[in-house]
Backbone as JSON Lines, residues from 0, in Angstrom:
{"i":0,"aa":"M","n":[64.95,157.35,123.46],"ca":[66.02,157.87,122.59],"c":[66.73,156.71,121.89]}
{"i":1,"aa":"E","n":[67.16,156.99,120.65],"ca":[67.86,155.96,119.91],"c":[69.27,155.78,120.45]}
{"i":2,"aa":"E","n":[69.73,154.56,120.37],"ca":[71.06,154.22,120.85],"c":[72.07,154.45,119.72]}
{"i":3,"aa":"S","n":[73.16,155.13,120.0],"ca":[74.17,155.43,118.99],"c":[75.26,154.38,118.98]}
{"i":4,"aa":"M","n":[76.11,154.4,117.93],"ca":[77.24,153.48,117.84],"c":[78.22,153.74,118.98]}
{"i":5,"aa":"E","n":[78.36,155.02,119.34],"ca":[79.27,155.36,120.43],"c":[78.77,154.76,121.74]}
{"i":6,"aa":"D","n":[77.43,154.74,121.94],"ca":[76.87,154.13,123.13],"c":[77.27,152.67,123.23]}
{"i":7,"aa":"N","n":[77.14,151.95,122.11],"ca":[77.49,150.54,122.09],"c":[78.95,150.33,122.46]}
{"i":8,"aa":"F","n":[79.82,151.18,121.9],"ca":[81.25,151.06,122.15],"c":[81.56,151.28,123.63]}
{"i":9,"aa":"M","n":[80.99,152.37,124.18],"ca":[81.25,152.69,125.57],"c":[80.67,151.63,126.5]}
{"i":10,"aa":"Y","n":[79.53,151.07,126.14],"ca":[78.9,150.04,126.96],"c":[79.78,148.82,127.07]}
{"i":11,"aa":"K","n":[80.49,148.48,125.99],"ca":[81.3,147.26,125.98],"c":[82.63,147.43,126.71]}
{"i":12,"aa":"L","n":[83.04,148.66,126.94],"ca":[84.35,148.87,127.54],"c":[84.55,148.13,128.87]}
{"i":13,"aa":"P","n":[83.69,148.34,129.89],"ca":[83.93,147.62,131.15],"c":[83.77,146.11,131.0]}
{"i":14,"aa":"I","n":[82.85,145.68,130.15],"ca":[82.69,144.25,129.93],"c":[83.95,143.68,129.26]}
{"i":15,"aa":"Q","n":[84.46,144.4,128.27],"ca":[85.66,143.95,127.59],"c":[86.84,143.88,128.54]}
{"i":16,"aa":"K","n":[86.93,144.84,129.46],"ca":[88.0,144.84,130.45],"c":[87.96,143.55,131.27]}
{"i":17,"aa":"C","n":[86.75,143.13,131.65],"ca":[86.61,141.9,132.45],"c":[86.95,140.67,131.62]}
{"i":18,"aa":"I","n":[86.52,140.66,130.36],"ca":[86.84,139.54,129.47],"c":[88.35,139.4,129.32]}
{"i":19,"aa":"E","n":[89.04,140.53,129.34],"ca":[90.49,140.53,129.17],"c":[91.26,140.28,130.47]}
{"i":20,"aa":"G","n":[90.51,140.03,131.56],"ca":[91.18,139.62,132.79],"c":[91.0,140.51,134.0]}
{"i":21,"aa":"V","n":[90.37,141.68,133.84],"ca":[90.15,142.56,134.98],"c":[89.0,142.0,135.82]}
{"i":22,"aa":"S","n":[89.19,141.96,137.14],"ca":[88.13,141.47,138.03],"c":[86.98,142.48,138.07]}
{"i":23,"aa":"V","n":[85.76,141.96,138.17],"ca":[84.6,142.84,138.29],"c":[84.75,143.73,139.52]}
{"i":24,"aa":"R","n":[85.39,143.22,140.55],"ca":[85.58,144.01,141.77],"c":[86.47,145.23,141.56]}
{"i":25,"aa":"E","n":[87.24,145.21,140.49],"ca":[88.12,146.34,140.21],"c":[87.44,147.45,139.41]}
{"i":26,"aa":"L","n":[86.25,147.2,138.92],"ca":[85.53,148.21,138.15],"c":[85.06,149.33,139.06]}
{"i":27,"aa":"S","n":[85.02,150.54,138.54],"ca":[84.53,151.69,139.3],"c":[83.01,151.63,139.4]}
{"i":28,"aa":"D","n":[82.46,152.46,140.29],"ca":[81.0,152.55,140.4],"c":[80.38,152.96,139.08]}
{"i":29,"aa":"V","n":[81.03,153.87,138.37],"ca":[80.51,154.33,137.08],"c":[80.45,153.16,136.09]}
{"i":30,"aa":"E","n":[81.5,152.37,136.05],"ca":[81.55,151.24,135.11],"c":[80.49,150.19,135.45]}
{"i":31,"aa":"L","n":[80.34,149.89,136.73],"ca":[79.32,148.92,137.13],"c":[77.93,149.4,136.78]}
{"i":32,"aa":"L","n":[77.68,150.67,137.05],"ca":[76.37,151.24,136.73],"c":[76.13,151.24,135.23]}
{"i":33,"aa":"A","n":[77.17,151.52,134.46],"ca":[77.05,151.56,132.99],"c":[76.7,150.19,132.43]}
{"i":34,"aa":"I","n":[77.26,149.13,133.02],"ca":[76.95,147.78,132.56],"c":[75.46,147.49,132.73]}
{"i":35,"aa":"I","n":[74.9,147.91,133.86],"ca":[73.48,147.63,134.13],"c":[72.58,148.54,133.28]}
{"i":36,"aa":"I","n":[72.92,149.82,133.18],"ca":[72.1,150.74,132.38],"c":[72.13,150.37,130.9]}
{"i":37,"aa":"G","n":[73.3,150.02,130.41],"ca":[73.4,149.46,129.06],"c":[73.59,150.45,127.94]}
{"i":38,"aa":"T","n":[72.76,151.49,127.87],"ca":[72.85,152.45,126.77],"c":[72.67,153.87,127.29]}
{"i":39,"aa":"G","n":[73.17,154.82,126.53],"ca":[73.03,156.21,126.9],"c":[71.95,156.9,126.07]}
{"i":40,"aa":"T","n":[72.15,158.18,125.84],"ca":[71.22,158.97,125.04],"c":[72.0,159.63,123.91]}
{"i":41,"aa":"K","n":[71.32,160.42,123.09],"ca":[72.01,161.15,122.02],"c":[72.97,162.19,122.6]}
{"i":42,"aa":"E","n":[72.61,162.7,123.79],"ca":[73.45,163.74,124.41],"c":[74.59,163.15,125.25]}
{"i":43,"aa":"K","n":[74.37,161.99,125.85],"ca":[75.35,161.39,126.76],"c":[75.53,159.92,126.43]}
{"i":44,"aa":"D","n":[76.79,159.47,126.3],"ca":[77.0,158.03,126.19],"c":[76.75,157.41,127.56]}
{"i":45,"aa":"V","n":[76.73,156.1,127.62],"ca":[76.32,155.42,128.84],"c":[77.25,155.7,130.01]}
{"i":46,"aa":"M","n":[78.55,155.88,129.74],"ca":[79.49,156.18,130.82],"c":[79.23,157.57,131.39]}
{"i":47,"aa":"D","n":[78.99,158.54,130.52],"ca":[78.69,159.89,130.98],"c":[77.36,159.94,131.72]}
{"i":48,"aa":"L","n":[76.38,159.19,131.23],"ca":[75.08,159.13,131.88],"c":[75.21,158.54,133.28]}
{"i":49,"aa":"S","n":[75.98,157.46,133.4],"ca":[76.18,156.82,134.7],"c":[76.9,157.75,135.67]}
{"i":50,"aa":"A","n":[77.93,158.43,135.18],"ca":[78.67,159.37,136.03],"c":[77.77,160.51,136.49]}
{"i":51,"aa":"W","n":[76.92,161.0,135.6],"ca":[76.02,162.1,135.93],"c":[75.01,161.69,137.0]}
{"i":52,"aa":"I","n":[74.45,160.49,136.87],"ca":[73.47,160.0,137.85],"c":[74.12,159.81,139.22]}
{"i":53,"aa":"L","n":[75.32,159.25,139.23],"ca":[76.03,159.07,140.5],"c":[76.3,160.4,141.18]}
{"i":54,"aa":"K","n":[76.7,161.39,140.39],"ca":[77.0,162.72,140.94],"c":[75.73,163.39,141.45]}
{"i":55,"aa":"K","n":[74.66,163.29,140.68],"ca":[73.42,163.94,141.06],"c":[72.88,163.42,142.38]}
{"i":56,"aa":"W","n":[72.89,162.09,142.56],"ca":[72.29,161.49,143.74],"c":[73.28,161.24,144.87]}
{"i":57,"aa":"G","n":[74.56,161.4,144.6],"ca":[75.54,161.28,145.68],"c":[76.05,159.89,145.95]}
{"i":58,"aa":"G","n":[75.94,158.99,144.97],"ca":[76.5,157.65,145.14],"c":[75.48,156.54,144.99]}
{"i":59,"aa":"L","n":[75.97,155.31,145.11],"ca":[75.13,154.14,144.89],"c":[74.08,153.97,145.98]}
{"i":60,"aa":"N","n":[74.46,154.24,147.23],"ca":[73.51,154.03,148.32],"c":[72.25,154.88,148.17]}
{"i":61,"aa":"P","n":[72.36,156.18,147.91],"ca":[71.14,156.97,147.7],"c":[70.32,156.49,146.49]}
{"i":62,"aa":"I","n":[71.01,156.06,145.43],"ca":[70.3,155.55,144.25],"c":[69.49,154.31,144.6]}
{"i":63,"aa":"S","n":[70.07,153.45,145.44],"ca":[69.39,152.2,145.8],"c":[68.09,152.44,146.56]}
{"i":64,"aa":"K","n":[67.94,153.64,147.13],"ca":[66.75,153.95,147.92],"c":[65.68,154.67,147.12]}
{"i":65,"aa":"L","n":[65.96,154.95,145.84],"ca":[64.97,155.64,145.01],"c":[63.81,154.73,144.66]}
{"i":66,"aa":"G","n":[62.65,155.31,144.47],"ca":[61.5,154.55,144.0],"c":[61.59,154.33,142.5]}
{"i":67,"aa":"L","n":[60.82,153.38,142.0],"ca":[60.86,153.03,140.58],"c":[60.56,154.23,139.71]}
{"i":68,"aa":"R","n":[59.5,154.95,140.0],"ca":[59.11,156.08,139.14],"c":[60.06,157.26,139.3]}
{"i":69,"aa":"E","n":[60.59,157.43,140.49],"ca":[61.56,158.5,140.71],"c":[62.81,158.27,139.87]}
{"i":70,"aa":"L","n":[63.27,157.03,139.84],"ca":[64.45,156.69,139.06],"c":[64.15,156.72,137.56]}
{"i":71,"aa":"A","n":[62.97,156.25,137.2],"ca":[62.58,156.21,135.78],"c":[62.43,157.61,135.2]}
{"i":72,"aa":"G","n":[62.22,158.6,136.05],"ca":[62.06,159.97,135.58],"c":[63.35,160.62,135.11]}
{"i":73,"aa":"E","n":[64.48,159.98,135.43],"ca":[65.76,160.52,134.97],"c":[65.89,160.34,133.45]}
{"i":74,"aa":"K","n":[66.32,161.39,132.77],"ca":[66.47,161.33,131.33],"c":[67.51,160.27,130.95]}
{"i":75,"aa":"G","n":[67.11,159.35,130.08],"ca":[68.01,158.29,129.65],"c":[67.85,157.0,130.44]}
{"i":76,"aa":"I","n":[66.98,157.0,131.46],"ca":[66.79,155.79,132.27],"c":[65.48,155.09,131.87]}
{"i":77,"aa":"G","n":[64.36,155.64,132.25],"ca":[63.09,155.0,131.9],"c":[62.79,153.81,132.79]}
{"i":78,"aa":"F","n":[61.63,153.19,132.57],"ca":[61.18,152.13,133.46],"c":[61.99,150.84,133.34]}
{"i":79,"aa":"T","n":[62.35,150.45,132.13],"ca":[63.09,149.2,131.96],"c":[64.44,149.24,132.67]}
{"i":80,"aa":"K","n":[65.19,150.3,132.44],"ca":[66.49,150.43,133.09],"c":[66.34,150.6,134.6]}
{"i":81,"aa":"S","n":[65.27,151.27,135.01],"ca":[64.99,151.43,136.43],"c":[64.81,150.09,137.12]}
{"i":82,"aa":"V","n":[64.02,149.23,136.49],"ca":[63.79,147.89,137.06],"c":[65.11,147.12,137.13]}
{"i":83,"aa":"R","n":[65.93,147.22,136.09],"ca":[67.23,146.54,136.09],"c":[68.1,147.0,137.26]}
{"i":84,"aa":"L","n":[68.15,148.32,137.45],"ca":[68.97,148.86,138.53],"c":[68.47,148.42,139.9]}
{"i":85,"aa":"L","n":[67.18,148.53,140.13],"ca":[66.62,148.14,141.43],"c":[66.77,146.64,141.66]}
{"i":86,"aa":"A","n":[66.67,145.86,140.59],"ca":[66.87,144.41,140.71],"c":[68.31,144.1,141.1]}
{"i":87,"aa":"A","n":[69.26,144.85,140.54],"ca":[70.67,144.64,140.87],"c":[70.93,144.95,142.34]}
{"i":88,"aa":"F","n":[70.34,146.04,142.84],"ca":[70.5,146.38,144.25],"c":[69.86,145.32,145.15]}
{"i":89,"aa":"E","n":[68.7,144.8,144.74],"ca":[68.02,143.77,145.53],"c":[68.84,142.49,145.57]}
{"i":90,"aa":"L","n":[69.45,142.13,144.44],"ca":[70.33,140.95,144.44],"c":[71.48,141.13,145.43]}
{"i":91,"aa":"G","n":[72.04,142.35,145.46],"ca":[73.12,142.62,146.4],"c":[72.67,142.46,147.83]}
{"i":92,"aa":"R","n":[71.48,142.96,148.15],"ca":[70.97,142.83,149.51],"c":[70.81,141.36,149.89]}
{"i":93,"aa":"R","n":[70.26,140.57,148.97],"ca":[70.03,139.16,149.27],"c":[71.33,138.39,149.39]}
{"i":94,"aa":"A","n":[72.31,138.78,148.6],"ca":[73.6,138.08,148.64],"c":[74.34,138.32,149.95]}
{"i":95,"aa":"I","n":[74.04,139.44,150.62],"ca":[74.7,139.76,151.89],"c":[74.34,138.74,152.97]}
{"i":96,"aa":"S","n":[73.13,138.2,152.84],"ca":[72.65,137.28,153.88],"c":[73.43,135.98,153.83]}
{"i":97,"aa":"K","n":[74.37,135.83,154.77],"ca":[75.23,134.65,154.8],"c":[74.82,133.67,155.9]}
{"i":98,"aa":"I","n":[73.85,134.07,156.72],"ca":[73.48,133.26,157.87],"c":[72.05,132.77,157.7]}
{"i":99,"aa":"P","n":[71.78,131.48,157.88],"ca":[70.42,130.96,157.73],"c":[69.5,131.4,158.86]}
{"i":100,"aa":"F","n":[68.21,131.11,158.72],"ca":[67.22,131.56,159.71],"c":[67.54,131.07,161.11]}
{"i":101,"aa":"W","n":[68.05,129.83,161.21],"ca":[68.34,129.27,162.54],"c":[69.68,129.77,163.05]}
{"i":102,"aa":"A","n":[69.97,131.02,162.8],"ca":[71.29,131.6,163.01],"c":[71.78,131.51,164.45]}
{"i":103,"aa":"Y","n":[73.09,131.37,164.57],"ca":[73.79,131.51,165.84],"c":[74.18,132.98,165.93]}
{"i":104,"aa":"L","n":[73.69,133.67,166.94],"ca":[73.86,135.12,167.02],"c":[74.54,135.51,168.34]}
{"i":105,"aa":"P","n":[75.84,135.25,168.45],"ca":[76.53,135.52,169.72],"c":[76.96,136.97,169.93]}
{"i":106,"aa":"T","n":[77.01,137.77,168.86],"ca":[77.49,139.15,168.98],"c":[76.6,140.1,168.19]}
{"i":107,"aa":"P","n":[76.66,141.41,168.51],"ca":[75.9,142.39,167.73],"c":[76.28,142.38,166.25]}
{"i":108,"aa":"L","n":[77.54,142.1,165.94],"ca":[77.97,142.04,164.54],"c":[77.22,140.94,163.79]}
{"i":109,"aa":"H","n":[77.05,139.79,164.43],"ca":[76.31,138.69,163.8],"c":[74.85,139.11,163.54]}
{"i":110,"aa":"V","n":[74.26,139.81,164.51],"ca":[72.87,140.26,164.36],"c":[72.77,141.24,163.2]}
{"i":111,"aa":"W","n":[73.69,142.2,163.14],"ca":[73.67,143.19,162.06],"c":[73.8,142.52,160.69]}
{"i":112,"aa":"E","n":[74.75,141.6,160.57],"ca":[74.94,140.9,159.29],"c":[73.71,140.08,158.92]}
{"i":113,"aa":"Y","n":[73.08,139.48,159.91],"ca":[71.91,138.65,159.65],"c":[70.73,139.48,159.15]}
{"i":114,"aa":"L","n":[70.53,140.66,159.73],"ca":[69.36,141.47,159.4],"c":[69.59,142.46,158.26]}
{"i":115,"aa":"L","n":[70.84,142.68,157.88],"ca":[71.14,143.7,156.87],"c":[70.34,143.54,155.57]}
{"i":116,"aa":"P","n":[70.15,142.33,155.05],"ca":[69.35,142.21,153.82],"c":[67.92,142.71,153.98]}
{"i":117,"aa":"E","n":[67.39,142.66,155.2],"ca":[66.02,143.12,155.44],"c":[65.95,144.61,155.72]}
{"i":118,"aa":"T","n":[66.98,145.14,156.37],"ca":[66.91,146.54,156.84],"c":[67.59,147.53,155.9]}
{"i":119,"aa":"A","n":[68.48,147.06,155.04],"ca":[69.21,147.98,154.16],"c":[68.24,148.74,153.25]}
{"i":120,"aa":"G","n":[68.37,150.03,153.23],"ca":[67.56,150.86,152.33],"c":[66.18,151.21,152.83]}
{"i":121,"aa":"L","n":[65.8,150.76,154.03],"ca":[64.47,151.09,154.54],"c":[64.35,152.59,154.78]}
{"i":122,"aa":"Q","n":[63.19,153.15,154.44],"ca":[62.98,154.59,154.6],"c":[62.21,154.94,155.86]}
{"i":123,"aa":"R","n":[61.79,153.92,156.63],"ca":[61.12,154.17,157.9],"c":[61.67,153.19,158.93]}
{"i":124,"aa":"E","n":[61.49,153.52,160.18],"ca":[61.99,152.65,161.24],"c":[61.12,151.4,161.36]}
{"i":125,"aa":"E","n":[61.78,150.28,161.59],"ca":[61.09,149.02,161.85],"c":[61.71,148.39,163.1]}
{"i":126,"aa":"F","n":[60.87,147.85,163.94],"ca":[61.3,147.29,165.23],"c":[61.12,145.78,165.2]}
{"i":127,"aa":"R","n":[62.23,145.05,165.37],"ca":[62.2,143.59,165.31],"c":[62.61,142.98,166.64]}
{"i":128,"aa":"V","n":[62.07,141.81,166.91],"ca":[62.42,141.05,168.11],"c":[62.99,139.71,167.69]}
{"i":129,"aa":"L","n":[64.16,139.38,168.19],"ca":[64.79,138.09,167.95],"c":[64.72,137.28,169.24]}
{"i":130,"aa":"V","n":[64.08,136.13,169.17],"ca":[63.96,135.26,170.34],"c":[65.05,134.19,170.26]}
{"i":131,"aa":"L","n":[65.84,134.07,171.31],"ca":[66.97,133.14,171.32],"c":[66.78,132.04,172.36]}
{"i":132,"aa":"N","n":[67.41,130.88,172.09],"ca":[67.42,129.82,173.09],"c":[68.65,129.98,173.98]}
{"i":133,"aa":"S","n":[68.91,128.98,174.81],"ca":[70.01,129.08,175.78],"c":[71.38,129.08,175.12]}
{"i":134,"aa":"K","n":[71.46,128.69,173.84],"ca":[72.74,128.65,173.12],"c":[72.89,129.8,172.12]}
{"i":135,"aa":"N","n":[72.09,130.83,172.32],"ca":[72.1,132.01,171.44],"c":[71.74,131.67,169.99]}
{"i":136,"aa":"M","n":[70.92,130.64,169.83],"ca":[70.4,130.3,168.51],"c":[69.03,130.95,168.33]}
{"i":137,"aa":"L","n":[68.81,131.51,167.15],"ca":[67.53,132.16,166.86],"c":[66.42,131.13,166.71]}
{"i":138,"aa":"I","n":[65.35,131.31,167.45],"ca":[64.21,130.4,167.31],"c":[62.95,131.11,166.79]}
{"i":139,"aa":"K","n":[62.94,132.45,166.81],"ca":[61.8,133.19,166.27],"c":[62.22,134.63,166.0]}
{"i":140,"aa":"K","n":[61.76,135.15,164.87],"ca":[62.0,136.54,164.51],"c":[60.66,137.2,164.22]}
{"i":141,"aa":"T","n":[60.42,138.36,164.83],"ca":[59.13,139.02,164.69],"c":[59.31,140.5,164.39]}
{"i":142,"aa":"L","n":[58.54,140.99,163.42],"ca":[58.46,142.42,163.14],"c":[57.33,142.98,163.98]}
{"i":143,"aa":"V","n":[57.67,143.8,164.98],"ca":[56.68,144.28,165.94],"c":[55.99,145.54,165.46]}
{"i":144,"aa":"S","n":[56.75,146.47,164.89],"ca":[56.13,147.72,164.47],"c":[56.91,148.36,163.35]}
{"i":145,"aa":"M","n":[56.22,149.26,162.64],"ca":[56.83,150.05,161.57],"c":[56.47,151.51,161.81]}
{"i":146,"aa":"G","n":[57.45,152.37,161.73],"ca":[57.25,153.78,162.01],"c":[58.15,154.21,163.15]}
{"i":147,"aa":"T","n":[58.04,155.46,163.56],"ca":[58.88,155.98,164.63],"c":[58.66,155.2,165.92]}
{"i":148,"aa":"I","n":[59.75,154.83,166.57],"ca":[59.65,154.04,167.8],"c":[59.14,154.92,168.93]}
{"i":149,"aa":"T","n":[58.01,154.52,169.52],"ca":[57.46,155.23,170.67],"c":[57.03,154.21,171.71]}
{"i":150,"aa":"E","n":[56.82,154.66,172.91],"ca":[56.39,153.76,173.97],"c":[55.03,153.15,173.65]}
{"i":151,"aa":"A","n":[54.18,153.92,172.96],"ca":[52.85,153.42,172.63],"c":[52.92,152.26,171.64]}
{"i":152,"aa":"I","n":[53.87,152.35,170.67],"ca":[53.97,151.32,169.64],"c":[54.73,150.1,170.16]}
{"i":153,"aa":"V","n":[55.87,150.34,170.81],"ca":[56.69,149.23,171.29],"c":[56.29,148.93,172.73]}
{"i":154,"aa":"H","n":[55.22,148.18,172.89],"ca":[54.74,147.82,174.22],"c":[55.35,146.48,174.64]}
{"i":155,"aa":"P","n":[55.75,146.35,175.9],"ca":[56.37,145.1,176.34],"c":[55.56,143.84,176.03]}
{"i":156,"aa":"R","n":[54.23,143.92,176.09],"ca":[53.44,142.71,175.82],"c":[53.63,142.22,174.39]}
{"i":157,"aa":"E","n":[53.82,143.16,173.43],"ca":[54.06,142.78,172.05],"c":[55.49,142.27,171.88]}
{"i":158,"aa":"V","n":[56.43,142.91,172.56],"ca":[57.83,142.55,172.43],"c":[58.1,141.15,172.97]}
{"i":159,"aa":"F","n":[57.49,140.82,174.11],"ca":[57.79,139.54,174.76],"c":[56.8,138.43,174.42]}
{"i":160,"aa":"R","n":[55.77,138.73,173.64],"ca":[54.73,137.74,173.36],"c":[55.27,136.45,172.77]}
{"i":161,"aa":"D","n":[56.05,136.55,171.68],"ca":[56.57,135.34,171.03],"c":[57.63,134.65,171.87]}
{"i":162,"aa":"A","n":[58.37,135.43,172.65],"ca":[59.37,134.83,173.52],"c":[58.7,133.92,174.55]}
{"i":163,"aa":"I","n":[57.56,134.35,175.06],"ca":[56.81,133.54,176.02],"c":[56.25,132.29,175.34]}
{"i":164,"aa":"K","n":[55.65,132.49,174.14],"ca":[55.07,131.36,173.41],"c":[56.11,130.3,173.05]}
{"i":165,"aa":"E","n":[57.3,130.76,172.64],"ca":[58.34,129.85,172.15],"c":[59.26,129.34,173.25]}
{"i":166,"aa":"G","n":[59.03,129.78,174.48],"ca":[59.9,129.35,175.56],"c":[61.31,129.88,175.41]}
{"i":167,"aa":"G","n":[61.44,131.11,174.94],"ca":[62.75,131.7,174.72],"c":[63.5,131.97,176.02]}
{"i":168,"aa":"C","n":[64.81,131.95,175.93],"ca":[65.66,132.22,177.09],"c":[66.13,133.66,177.14]}
{"i":169,"aa":"G","n":[65.88,134.42,176.09],"ca":[66.28,135.82,176.04],"c":[65.87,136.41,174.71]}
{"i":170,"aa":"I","n":[65.83,137.73,174.66],"ca":[65.5,138.4,173.41],"c":[66.52,139.49,173.09]}
{"i":171,"aa":"I","n":[66.68,139.74,171.81],"ca":[67.42,140.9,171.31],"c":[66.44,141.72,170.49]}
{"i":172,"aa":"V","n":[66.34,143.01,170.77],"ca":[65.47,143.86,169.96],"c":[66.35,144.71,169.05]}
{"i":173,"aa":"V","n":[65.86,144.95,167.85],"ca":[66.63,145.64,166.83],"c":[65.73,146.63,166.1]}
{"i":174,"aa":"H","n":[66.21,147.85,165.93],"ca":[65.49,148.75,165.03],"c":[66.5,149.55,164.23]}
{"i":175,"aa":"N","n":[66.07,150.0,163.07],"ca":[66.95,150.7,162.13],"c":[66.75,152.21,162.23]}
{"i":176,"aa":"H","n":[67.8,152.93,161.89],"ca":[67.75,154.38,161.77],"c":[67.97,154.75,160.3]}
{"i":177,"aa":"P","n":[66.91,155.11,159.57],"ca":[67.06,155.47,158.15],"c":[68.01,156.64,157.93]}
{"i":178,"aa":"S","n":[68.21,157.46,158.95],"ca":[69.1,158.61,158.82],"c":[70.56,158.21,158.64]}
{"i":179,"aa":"G","n":[70.89,156.96,159.01],"ca":[72.26,156.5,158.94],"c":[73.06,156.79,160.2]}
{"i":180,"aa":"V","n":[72.45,157.48,161.17],"ca":[73.11,157.8,162.44],"c":[72.75,156.73,163.47]}
{"i":181,"aa":"T","n":[73.74,156.1,164.05],"ca":[73.47,154.99,164.97],"c":[73.21,155.43,166.41]}
{"i":182,"aa":"D","n":[73.54,156.68,166.77],"ca":[73.39,157.12,168.15],"c":[71.94,156.97,168.61]}
{"i":183,"aa":"P","n":[71.72,156.41,169.81],"ca":[70.35,156.25,170.31],"c":[69.74,157.58,170.73]}
{"i":184,"aa":"S","n":[68.46,157.72,170.5],"ca":[67.74,158.9,170.96],"c":[67.33,158.68,172.41]}
{"i":185,"aa":"P","n":[66.93,159.75,173.13],"ca":[66.4,159.56,174.49],"c":[65.23,158.57,174.52]}
{"i":186,"aa":"Q","n":[64.39,158.61,173.46],"ca":[63.27,157.69,173.39],"c":[63.76,156.24,173.27]}
{"i":187,"aa":"D","n":[64.81,156.01,172.48],"ca":[65.38,154.68,172.34],"c":[65.86,154.15,173.69]}
{"i":188,"aa":"I","n":[66.52,155.01,174.45],"ca":[67.05,154.6,175.75],"c":[65.92,154.35,176.75]}
{"i":189,"aa":"N","n":[64.91,155.2,176.75],"ca":[63.76,155.0,177.65],"c":[63.04,153.7,177.34]}
{"i":190,"aa":"T","n":[62.86,153.42,176.05],"ca":[62.21,152.17,175.65],"c":[63.02,150.98,176.12]}
{"i":191,"aa":"T","n":[64.33,151.07,175.97],"ca":[65.21,149.99,176.4],"c":[65.08,149.73,177.89]}
{"i":192,"aa":"K","n":[65.05,150.78,178.69],"ca":[64.94,150.63,180.14],"c":[63.61,149.98,180.53]}
{"i":193,"aa":"R","n":[62.54,150.35,179.84],"ca":[61.23,149.73,180.11],"c":[61.26,148.24,179.8]}
{"i":194,"aa":"L","n":[61.93,147.88,178.71],"ca":[61.99,146.47,178.32],"c":[62.88,145.67,179.27]}
{"i":195,"aa":"I","n":[63.92,146.31,179.79],"ca":[64.77,145.63,180.77],"c":[63.93,145.26,182.0]}
{"i":196,"aa":"E","n":[63.16,146.2,182.5],"ca":[62.34,145.95,183.69],"c":[61.26,144.91,183.4]}
{"i":197,"aa":"A","n":[60.64,144.99,182.23],"ca":[59.61,144.01,181.87],"c":[60.22,142.61,181.79]}
{"i":198,"aa":"G","n":[61.42,142.51,181.23],"ca":[62.09,141.22,181.13],"c":[62.39,140.61,182.48]}
{"i":199,"aa":"K","n":[62.73,141.45,183.45],"ca":[62.99,140.95,184.82],"c":[61.72,140.36,185.42]}
{"i":200,"aa":"I","n":[60.59,141.01,185.18],"ca":[59.32,140.52,185.73],"c":[58.91,139.21,185.06]}
{"i":201,"aa":"I","n":[59.06,139.16,183.74],"ca":[58.64,137.98,182.98],"c":[59.61,136.81,183.16]}
{"i":202,"aa":"G","n":[60.88,137.14,183.39],"ca":[61.89,136.09,183.51],"c":[62.59,135.78,182.19]}
{"i":203,"aa":"I","n":[62.45,136.68,181.24],"ca":[63.13,136.54,179.95],"c":[63.94,137.81,179.73]}
{"i":204,"aa":"P","n":[65.24,137.77,179.89],"ca":[66.04,139.0,179.86],"c":[66.15,139.63,178.48]}
{"i":205,"aa":"L","n":[66.24,140.95,178.47],"ca":[66.6,141.68,177.27],"c":[68.12,141.62,177.14]}
{"i":206,"aa":"L","n":[68.61,140.88,176.17],"ca":[70.05,140.67,176.03],"c":[70.74,141.87,175.37]}
{"i":207,"aa":"D","n":[70.03,142.52,174.46],"ca":[70.62,143.68,173.79],"c":[69.54,144.43,173.03]}
{"i":208,"aa":"H","n":[69.79,145.69,172.81],"ca":[68.98,146.52,171.9],"c":[69.97,147.11,170.91]}
{"i":209,"aa":"I","n":[69.83,146.73,169.65],"ca":[70.8,147.11,168.63],"c":[70.14,148.04,167.62]}
{"i":210,"aa":"I","n":[70.78,149.17,167.4],"ca":[70.34,150.11,166.37],"c":[71.2,149.87,165.14]}
{"i":211,"aa":"V","n":[70.57,149.67,163.99],"ca":[71.31,149.33,162.78],"c":[71.09,150.37,161.69]}
{"i":212,"aa":"T","n":[72.12,150.54,160.87],"ca":[72.02,151.33,159.65],"c":[72.57,150.47,158.51]}
{"i":213,"aa":"D","n":[72.65,151.04,157.32],"ca":[73.17,150.28,156.18],"c":[74.66,149.97,156.34]}
{"i":214,"aa":"T","n":[75.36,150.76,157.15],"ca":[76.82,150.62,157.21],"c":[77.37,150.31,158.59]}
{"i":215,"aa":"S","n":[76.53,150.38,159.63],"ca":[77.06,150.19,160.98],"c":[75.95,149.82,161.95]}
{"i":216,"aa":"F","n":[76.31,149.72,163.24],"ca":[75.33,149.38,164.26],"c":[75.78,149.95,165.6]}
{"i":217,"aa":"F","n":[74.84,150.03,166.55],"ca":[75.12,150.48,167.91],"c":[74.49,149.48,168.86]}
{"i":218,"aa":"S","n":[75.29,148.89,169.73],"ca":[74.82,147.93,170.71],"c":[74.69,148.6,172.07]}
{"i":219,"aa":"M","n":[73.5,148.57,172.64],"ca":[73.31,149.17,173.97],"c":[73.97,148.33,175.05]}
{"i":220,"aa":"K","n":[74.12,147.04,174.79],"ca":[74.83,146.18,175.73],"c":[76.32,146.54,175.75]}
{"i":221,"aa":"E","n":[76.91,146.64,174.57],"ca":[78.34,146.93,174.48],"c":[78.67,148.34,174.99]}
{"i":222,"aa":"N","n":[77.68,149.25,174.95],"ca":[77.93,150.61,175.38],"c":[77.43,150.89,176.81]}
{"i":223,"aa":"G","n":[77.11,149.82,177.53],"ca":[76.8,149.96,178.95],"c":[75.42,150.42,179.3]}
{"i":224,"aa":"I","n":[74.53,150.6,178.33],"ca":[73.17,151.03,178.63],"c":[72.37,149.88,179.19]}
{"i":225,"aa":"I","n":[72.66,148.67,178.72],"ca":[72.08,147.45,179.3],"c":[73.16,146.81,180.18]}
{"i":226,"aa":"P","n":[72.87,146.6,181.46],"ca":[73.88,146.05,182.38],"c":[74.34,144.66,181.96]}
């Protein structure tokens, strides 16, 4: 669709506001989205288009999880704008990572912040193992499985393999819940108990099992499931 003069005017509004002294952080979700989308259609200017997309999908978080072609199918978006939007979300994910690979991970909050750039927006469960030294410094990170967590997939030999190789003093296991609900399932708890017992035999304790979402986390250690 051709871009109208009104589209250009509306597109410049949030940018002009920032040039005149308004912080980017003060812009609404609609304004931020409009800056990235850039232009509207003959039926909707860019601000109306942005507001409509936000309303249809229920906010920025659901939009960030859309596939390229799914997003491109929206009238007024197309592939170029789709790539721009997904690139903006990816930049945000990468910017969240404030801790280097050799991270000091003394609390579940540190673990969540460290892994958030990798786990945010995932549509399936992924199970990770963090191997720590005696000072709670990360010495190895391993992706063990992808898909629903089951006893068959998350076997102790796979979970503890790198910890044994690297001479780790303990491990933290982490998996995400794409549903956004942090509560552990019975299967999550059973898996945790199996890993606790395996760690006792091997001599490498399971320090925590953390369930993460895009906005929060659940620590089995902090909630008494791991003694």
